C-alpha positions as CSV (number, residue, x, y, z in Angstrom):
1,M,-43.9,-78.3,-109.9
2,P,-45.4,-75.3,-111.9
3,S,-46.3,-72.2,-109.9
4,D,-48.7,-69.4,-110.7
5,H,-46.4,-66.8,-109.2
6,A,-42.6,-66.1,-109.4
7,P,-40.8,-66.5,-106.0
8,S,-40.4,-62.8,-105.7
9,E,-44.1,-62.2,-106.2
10,R,-45.3,-64.5,-103.4
11,V,-46.6,-62.3,-100.6
12,M,-48.2,-63.5,-97.5
13,P,-51.7,-62.1,-97.1
14,E,-52.2,-59.8,-94.2
15,P,-54.2,-61.6,-91.6
16,A,-57.3,-59.9,-90.1
17,G,-57.1,-58.4,-86.6
18,T,-54.3,-56.6,-84.9
19,P,-51.0,-56.3,-86.8
20,V,-48.3,-58.4,-85.0
21,P,-44.8,-57.0,-84.9
22,A,-42.0,-59.2,-86.4
23,V,-39.7,-58.6,-83.4
24,T,-41.1,-59.3,-80.0
25,P,-39.5,-59.5,-76.6
26,E,-40.1,-63.3,-76.5
27,R,-38.3,-63.7,-79.8
28,V,-35.3,-61.6,-78.7
29,L,-35.0,-63.5,-75.4
30,A,-35.3,-66.8,-77.3
31,G,-32.4,-65.7,-79.6
32,I,-30.3,-64.7,-76.6
33,A,-31.0,-68.1,-74.9
34,L,-29.8,-69.8,-78.0
35,L,-26.7,-67.7,-78.3
36,V,-25.5,-68.1,-74.7
37,P,-24.3,-71.7,-75.1
38,I,-22.8,-71.0,-78.5
39,V,-20.8,-68.0,-77.2
40,A,-19.7,-69.9,-74.2
41,M,-18.3,-72.7,-76.2
42,L,-16.7,-70.5,-78.8
43,W,-14.9,-68.4,-76.1
44,V,-12.2,-71.1,-75.7
45,S,-9.8,-68.8,-73.7
46,S,-12.3,-68.8,-70.8
47,Y,-11.9,-72.6,-70.2
48,D,-8.5,-73.4,-71.7
49,K,-6.9,-74.4,-68.4
50,S,-6.6,-77.5,-66.3
51,D,-7.4,-76.1,-62.8
52,P,-9.6,-76.3,-61.0
53,A,-10.0,-80.0,-61.3
54,A,-13.3,-81.8,-60.3
55,A,-13.1,-85.5,-59.3
56,G,-9.7,-85.7,-61.1
57,M,-11.0,-84.3,-64.3
58,P,-9.4,-81.2,-65.6
59,F,-11.5,-78.0,-65.9
60,F,-11.3,-78.0,-69.7
61,Y,-13.3,-81.3,-69.8
62,W,-15.8,-80.9,-67.0
63,Y,-16.6,-77.3,-68.1
64,Q,-17.5,-78.5,-71.5
65,L,-19.5,-81.5,-70.2
66,L,-21.4,-79.1,-67.8
67,W,-22.6,-77.2,-70.9
68,V,-24.5,-80.2,-72.3
69,P,-27.4,-80.1,-69.8
70,V,-27.1,-76.3,-69.5
71,S,-27.5,-76.0,-73.2
72,A,-30.6,-78.2,-73.1
73,V,-32.1,-75.9,-70.5
74,F,-31.4,-72.8,-72.7
75,T,-32.9,-74.6,-75.7
76,V,-36.1,-75.6,-73.7
77,A,-36.4,-71.9,-72.5
78,A,-36.2,-70.7,-76.1
79,Y,-38.7,-73.2,-77.3
80,L,-41.1,-72.1,-74.5
81,L,-40.6,-68.5,-75.4
82,I,-41.3,-69.1,-79.1
83,N,-44.3,-71.2,-78.3
84,R,-45.7,-68.4,-76.1
85,D,-45.1,-65.9,-78.8
86,E,-46.8,-68.0,-81.5
87,K,-49.9,-68.4,-79.2
88,A,-49.9,-64.6,-78.8
89,R,-49.7,-64.1,-82.5
90,K,-52.6,-66.4,-83.1
91,A,-54.7,-64.6,-80.6
92,A,-53.8,-61.2,-82.1
93,R,-54.6,-62.5,-85.6
94,K,-58.0,-63.5,-84.3
95,G,-58.6,-60.1,-82.7
96,G,-58.0,-61.3,-79.2
97,A,-55.9,-59.7,-76.6
98,R,-52.5,-61.0,-75.5
C-alpha cells in the first residue's frame, strides 16, 4: 500500500484542549497490576516446596493454580484502570475536566 509519508515522518496531530501526560497514575498502576502475577510465577524459589499441602495437593501445585483466578483479578483491574484513563484522556482532549 503506497503512503504519502515515510514511517519516520508520521506524527500524530496534537489534539485540541488540555495536553495529556503520557504517563499517568492509572497507567502506572495498570502496569504494576499486570506485573504482579508475572513476577510471582517467575520467582520459583518462593513456591518450590511441597509443604504445606492442601487437600493432599503439594504447595507447588495449589499455589500455581491459585494464581489463575488471582491473575484474572489483576488483569481486570488493569483493564478498568486503562479504561478510566482513556475516558479521562478523551475528556481532556475535548477540553473537559477529569
